[in-house]
C-alpha positions in Angstrom: 65.4 8.5 82.4 64.2 5.6 80.2 60.9 5.5 82.1 60.4 9.2 81.4 61.0 8.7 77.6 58.5 5.8 77.6 55.9 8.0 79.3 56.4 10.7 76.7 55.9 8.2 73.8 52.7 6.7 75.2 49.4 8.2 73.8 47.5 10.4 76.1 45.1 8.5 78.3 41.4 8.7 77.2 39.0 10.1 79.7 37.2 7.4 81.7 33.4 7.3 80.9 31.4 8.1 84.0 28.2 6.5 84.9 25.2 8.9 84.7 24.3 10.2 88.1 20.6 9.7 88.9 19.2 12.9 90.4 16.0 13.3 92.3 13.2 15.2 90.5 13.3 18.9 91.4 9.8 20.0 90.5 7.0 20.0 93.1 5.0 16.8 93.3 1.2 16.8 93.1 -0.8 13.7 94.0 -4.3 13.1 92.7 -6.2 10.1 94.2 -9.3 8.7 92.4 -11.7 5.8 92.6 -11.6 5.5 88.8 -9.3 6.6 86.0 -10.4 6.2 82.4 -6.9 5.9 80.9 -8.4 5.1 77.4 -5.8 2.4 77.0 -7.6 -0.7 78.1 -9.9 -1.1 81.0 -10.5 1.7 83.6 -8.2 1.6 86.6 -9.7 1.5 90.2 -8.3 3.1 93.4 -5.5 5.0 91.6 -3.0 7.6 92.7 -1.5 9.8 90.0 1.8 11.5 90.8 2.3 14.6 88.6 5.6 16.5 88.4 6.9 18.9 85.8 3.8 18.5 83.7 4.2 14.7 83.4 2.6 11.7 85.0 5.6 10.3 87.0 3.9 7.4 88.7 0.4 6.0 88.6 -1.1 3.0 90.4 -2.8 1.7 93.5 0.4 2.1 95.6 2.4 5.2 94.9 5.1 6.5 97.3 4.3 10.0 98.2 7.3 12.4 98.1 7.9 14.8 101.0 6.0 18.1 100.8 3.8 16.8 98.0 0.5 18.5 97.4 -2.3 16.0 97.8 -5.8 16.0 96.3 -7.7 13.0 97.5 -11.0 12.4 95.7 -11.6 8.8 96.8 -15.0 7.9 97.9 -16.6 10.9 96.1 -17.3 9.4 92.7 -14.9 11.8 91.0 -12.9 10.4 88.2 -10.2 11.4 85.7 -10.1 11.1 81.9 -8.3 12.8 79.0 -10.1 16.1 77.9 -12.6 16.3 75.1 -11.6 17.6 71.6 -13.9 19.2 69.1 -12.8 19.0 65.5 -15.4 21.5 64.2 -16.1 24.3 66.7 -17.4 26.6 63.9 -19.5 28.7 66.2 -16.2 30.5 66.8 -16.2 31.7 63.2 -17.9 35.0 62.5 -17.2 35.5 58.8 -19.5 34.4 56.0 -18.4 33.4 52.5 -20.1 31.8 49.5 -19.0 29.0 47.2 -15.7 29.2 45.5 -12.1 28.1 45.2 -10.7 30.0 48.1 -7.8 27.8 49.2 -5.8 30.9 50.3 -8.0 31.5 53.3 -7.2 30.3 56.8 -10.0 29.7 59.4 -8.1 31.6 62.0 -8.5 34.8 60.0 -12.3 34.5 60.2 -12.5 33.9 63.9 -14.8 36.2 65.9 -14.3 35.2 69.5 -16.2 36.4 72.5 -14.2 37.1 75.7 -15.3 34.0 77.5 -15.0 31.6 74.5 -12.2 29.6 76.3 -14.1 29.5 79.6 -17.2 28.1 78.0 -15.3 25.2 76.5 -13.3 24.4 79.6 -16.6 24.2 81.6 -17.5 21.4 79.3 -14.2 19.6 79.6 -13.0 20.6 76.2 -9.3 21.6 75.8 -8.7 21.6 72.0 -10.9 22.7 69.1 -10.6 22.8 65.4 -12.3 25.6 63.3 -13.1 25.5 59.6 -13.0 28.2 57.0 -16.5 29.5 56.2 -18.0 28.9 52.8 -18.5 25.9 50.5 -16.6 24.4 47.6 -12.9 24.8 48.4 -13.2 27.5 51.2 -9.7 27.2 52.6 -7.8 25.6 55.5 -8.7 24.8 59.1 -7.0 26.0 62.2 -6.6 24.6 65.8 -7.1 26.4 69.1 -6.1 25.6 72.6 -8.6 26.6 75.3 -6.0 27.9 77.7 -8.3 30.1 79.8 -6.9 33.3 78.4 -9.3 36.2 77.5 -9.4 37.5 73.9 -8.2 36.3 70.6 -5.4 33.7 71.1 -2.5 32.7 69.0 -3.6 29.5 67.2 -1.9 26.3 68.2 -1.9 25.5 64.5 -2.9 28.1 61.9 -2.9 26.0 58.8 -4.0 22.4 58.9 -6.6 20.6 56.8 -7.8 21.6 53.4 -11.6 21.7 53.5 -13.3 20.1 50.5 -17.1 20.1 50.2 -18.5 17.7 47.7 -22.0 18.9 46.6 -24.2 16.9 44.3 -24.5 19.7 41.8 -22.4 19.7 38.7 -21.0 23.2 39.4 -19.7 22.1 42.7 -18.1 19.0 41.3 -16.5 21.1 38.5 -15.0 23.4 41.1 -13.2 20.5 42.8 -12.2 18.8 39.5 -10.8 22.0 38.1 -8.9 22.6 41.3 -7.2 19.2 41.1 -6.5 19.8 37.4 -4.9 23.1 38.2 -2.8 21.5 40.9 -1.6 18.8 38.4 -0.7 21.5 35.9 1.2 23.5 38.5 3.2 20.4 39.5 4.0 19.7 35.8 5.1 23.3 35.3 7.4 23.1 38.3 8.9 19.8 37.1 9.6 21.2 33.7 11.2 24.4 35.2 13.4 22.3 37.4 14.5 20.1 34.5 15.3 23.2 32.4 17.3 24.6 35.4 19.2 21.4 35.9 20.1 21.3 32.2 21.2 25.0 32.1 23.2 24.5 35.3 24.9 21.3 33.9 25.6 23.0 30.6 27.1 26.1 32.3 29.3 24.0 34.6 30.5 21.9 31.6 31.3 25.1 29.7 33.3 26.5 32.6 35.2 23.3 33.0 36.1 23.3 29.3 37.3 26.9 29.5 39.4 26.1 32.5 40.9 23.1 30.7 41.7 25.1 27.5 43.3 27.9 29.6 45.4 25.3 31.4 46.5 23.7 28.1 47.4 27.0 26.6 49.5 27.9 29.6 51.4 24.6 29.4 52.0 25.1 25.7 53.5 28.6 26.1 54.4 29.3 29.7 55.7 32.8 28.8 52.4 33.8 27.4 50.2 35.8 29.8 46.6 34.9 29.1 44.1 37.6 29.9 46.3 40.6 30.4 46.0 44.0 28.6 49.3 43.3 26.8 48.1 40.2 25.1 45.9 41.4 22.3 45.4 37.9 21.0 43.8 36.7 24.2 42.1 39.9 25.4 40.1 42.8 24.0 41.1 46.5 24.2 39.6 46.8 27.7 41.4 43.7 29.0 38.2 41.6 28.8 38.6 37.9 27.8 37.5 37.3 24.2 36.0 34.0 25.3 34.0 35.7 28.1 32.8 38.3 25.7 31.7 35.6 23.3 30.0 33.8 26.1 28.1 36.9 27.2 27.0 37.5 23.6 25.6 34.1 23.5 23.7 34.6 26.8 26.0 32.2 28.8 25.2 33.8 32.2 25.5 31.7 35.3 22.1 30.1 36.2 21.0 30.3 39.9 22.9 28.0 42.2 19.6 26.9 43.8 16.4 26.1 42.0 13.6 28.6 42.5 10.2 27.1 41.9 7.6 29.1 39.9 5.3 31.1 42.1 2.0 29.3 42.8 -1.5 30.8 42.8 -2.3 31.0 46.6 -5.7 29.4 46.0 -4.0 26.4 44.2 -1.0 26.0 46.6 -2.9 23.9 49.3 -4.3 21.7 46.5 -0.7 21.2 45.2 0.3 20.2 48.7 -2.6 17.7 48.9 -1.8 16.1 45.5 1.8 15.7 46.6 0.5 14.0 49.8 2.0 16.7 52.0 -1.4 17.7 53.4 -4.5 16.0 54.5 -7.9 17.1 53.2 -11.3 16.8 55.0 -14.0 15.7 52.6 -17.4 16.8 53.7 -20.4 14.6 52.6 -24.1 14.9 53.3 -25.4 11.7 51.8 -24.5 8.4 50.1 -24.8 10.1 46.7 -22.1 12.6 47.7 -19.8 9.6 48.5 -20.4 8.3 44.9 -19.7 11.8 43.5 -16.5 11.9 45.6 -15.4 8.5 44.2 -16.0 9.8 40.7 -13.9 12.9 41.4 -11.1 10.9 43.0 -10.9 8.4 40.2 -7.5 6.6 40.2 -5.9 9.1 42.5 -4.5 8.0 45.9 -4.9 11.1 48.1 -4.8 11.4 51.9 -8.1 12.5 53.4 -10.6 12.2 56.2 -14.3 12.0 55.8 -16.7 14.4 57.6 -20.2 13.0 57.4 -23.0 15.6 58.1 -26.7 14.8 57.7 -30.1 15.6 59.0 -32.4 13.5 61.0 -32.7 11.1 58.0 -29.7 9.6 56.3 -28.8 6.9 53.9 -25.1 6.4 54.6 -25.9 2.9 55.6 -25.7 2.1 51.9 -22.0 2.9 51.7 -20.6 2.2 55.2 -18.6 -0.8 54.0 -17.1 1.2 51.2 -16.2 4.0 53.6 -14.7 1.6 56.1 -12.6 0.0 53.3 -10.7 3.2 52.7 -9.1 2.9 56.2 -9.3 6.6 56.7 -10.6 8.5 59.7 -14.4 9.2 59.8 -15.9 12.1 61.6 -19.6 11.7 62.3 -22.2 13.4 64.4 -23.2 11.6 67.6 -26.8 11.1 66.8 -29.5 8.5 66.4 -31.0 9.1 63.0 -33.6 7.5 60.8 -33.6 5.7 57.5 -35.1 7.9 54.8 -38.9 8.2 54.8 -39.2 5.7 57.6 -39.4 5.5 61.4 -36.5 3.0 61.5 -33.8 4.2 63.8 -30.2 4.1 62.7 -27.0 4.3 64.8 -24.6 5.4 62.1 -21.5 5.6 64.4 -22.1 2.0 65.6 -22.7 0.9 61.9 -19.4 2.4 60.8 -17.5 0.6 63.6 -19.2 -2.7 62.8 -18.2 -2.2 59.1 -14.6 -1.8 60.2 -13.9 1.9 60.8 -11.0 2.0 63.2 -10.6 5.8 63.6 -13.9 7.2 64.6 -14.5 10.8 65.7 -17.8 11.9 67.3 -18.9 15.5 66.9 -21.8 17.3 68.6 -25.2 17.3 66.9 -24.9 21.0 66.2 -21.9 23.2 65.7 -22.8 25.8 68.3 -22.4 26.2 72.0 -25.7 24.5 72.9 -24.4 21.5 70.8 -21.3 21.4 72.9 -23.3 21.5 76.1 -25.5 18.6 75.0 -22.5 16.7 73.5 -22.1 14.2 76.3 -25.8 13.4 76.5 -25.9 12.8 72.7 -22.9 10.4 72.9 -24.5 8.6 75.9 -27.6 7.9 73.7 -25.5 6.5 70.9 -23.7 4.3 73.4 -27.1 3.2 74.9 -28.1 2.2 71.3 -25.1 0.0 70.7 -21.8 1.9 70.3 -19.1 0.5 72.5 -18.4 2.9 75.4 -14.6 2.7 75.2 -14.7 3.5 71.5 -17.1 6.4 72.1 -14.7 7.9 74.8 -11.7 7.6 72.4 -13.9 9.1 69.7 -14.4 12.2 71.9 -10.7 12.5 73.0 -7.8 10.7 71.5 -9.1 10.3 67.9 -10.1 13.9 67.4 -6.8 15.0 68.9 -5.0 12.8 66.4 -7.1 14.4 63.6 -5.9 17.8 64.7 -2.3 16.6 64.8 -2.2 16.8 68.6 -1.8 13.1 69.5 1.3 13.9 71.6 -0.5 16.6 73.6 -3.6 14.6 74.4 -2.8 10.9 75.0 -4.0 7.9 77.0 -3.1 8.4 80.6 0.0 6.5 81.5 3.4 6.9 83.2 5.5 9.3 81.2 2.5 10.8 79.4 1.5 14.5 79.7 -0.5 15.3 82.8 -3.4 16.4 80.7 -6.8 15.3 82.0 -10.2 16.4 83.3 -11.4 15.7 86.8 -15.2 14.9 86.5 -17.7 14.9 89.4 -19.0 11.5 88.0 -19.3 9.5 84.8 -18.5 11.9 82.0 -21.3 10.5 79.9 -23.8 11.3 82.7 -25.2 14.8 81.7 -25.5 15.6 85.4 -21.7 15.3 85.9 -19.5 18.4 85.8 -15.9 19.1 84.8 -14.3 20.2 88.1 -10.7 20.6 87.0 -9.0 20.8 83.6 -5.2 20.2 83.5 -2.9 20.7 80.6 0.6 19.3 81.1 0.1 19.6 84.9 -1.1 23.2 84.8 -4.7 23.8 86.1 -6.4 25.8 83.4 -9.9 25.6 84.9 -11.1 25.2 88.5 -14.9 25.2 88.8 -14.9 26.1 92.5 -12.6 29.1 91.9 -14.6 30.1 88.8 -17.9 30.1 90.7 -16.4 32.1 93.5 -15.2 34.7 91.1 -18.6 34.9 89.4 -20.2 35.6 92.8 -17.9 38.6 93.5 
């Protein structure tokens, strides 16, 4: 009997924590074997097996245990290699609209796309998986978008519809005025919102204080005369003829209506809204420059502001950016430059601007094709190979075609260095990707084969 009582008085036993049970992977395993894998995280690996399951690289190395019923693709001894896919930050040949100079921040690049049916196929053939597109026009033409070349036909849903604010900095005074006026309008909009919020906070505080005071007065009156019924039709001293509290009527006469419980910001001009986001450091802008003088104009426009931005350097066969490479590098921001061997102005002196930027200290380099059209994409690898032959480090060049542009587009988790646990997103090349004779044979995105050259060629022959 005593033992039974003790058991009843004891607290209920807590459940015992169980050790997590390790389960075998359920997805189908696919093995890819290569002579070389350019992981882009250190030196290239040799004689590598890559085990892919459920869209992820599960194992990678020279000795990988092959699961039962695994699908095996053995490319050893063929010269084939694997590497993360290429990314183009400015595939503006996919834009069909035309727009002049102006403050058009409301526009998105995706709304100006004019895509042929085979746009995705053309990119995948060149080992390109992601592309950014810019709004057409100059000045403040709008915001960029991001597309995934997933092999589908027709107009896709953008991976990202609204990304960078595009800012073009021309040498002319009218162009500078456009940018300066846009920044000024953003400042004024922010100040207007701050004042509106302060006014709302004061109105809300005053109203709540008034309600508290009324409640305290009503409570005091009730304690002073418990028999008195405040607020009833029979109490003419406390209520009007219609039973309405005199205090409430007085409050309504004075405009003491309850302010909104939540602050509602003033509506922004759609053309100014992305500039407001930028000034608040909630958006990154891409600053387009054509010459060293444009850089100086940009510095004048920027003044003492500290804004997040990337630089997009675009120039012809002659350029003078060498005069400001150290200033550009000192910003610490990403620099997007065409992969080209140019010349110093009015000379035959060759200049390797990408290599000069890296030597000056640029850590985040993006290499773009020499022309923003499909022919530029097809000659992209050869252009980069020439820049490498003239002095740019090969590893830096490969990252500048893959990981760095992916980070610029906000897709650094989708396209990463190849490692265990990373997405199985890579291209199988027939040889060195910087050899223009090499071809993209397979393009995988998270383990899914989006492009198979052999299958594509068979379908074309039908």
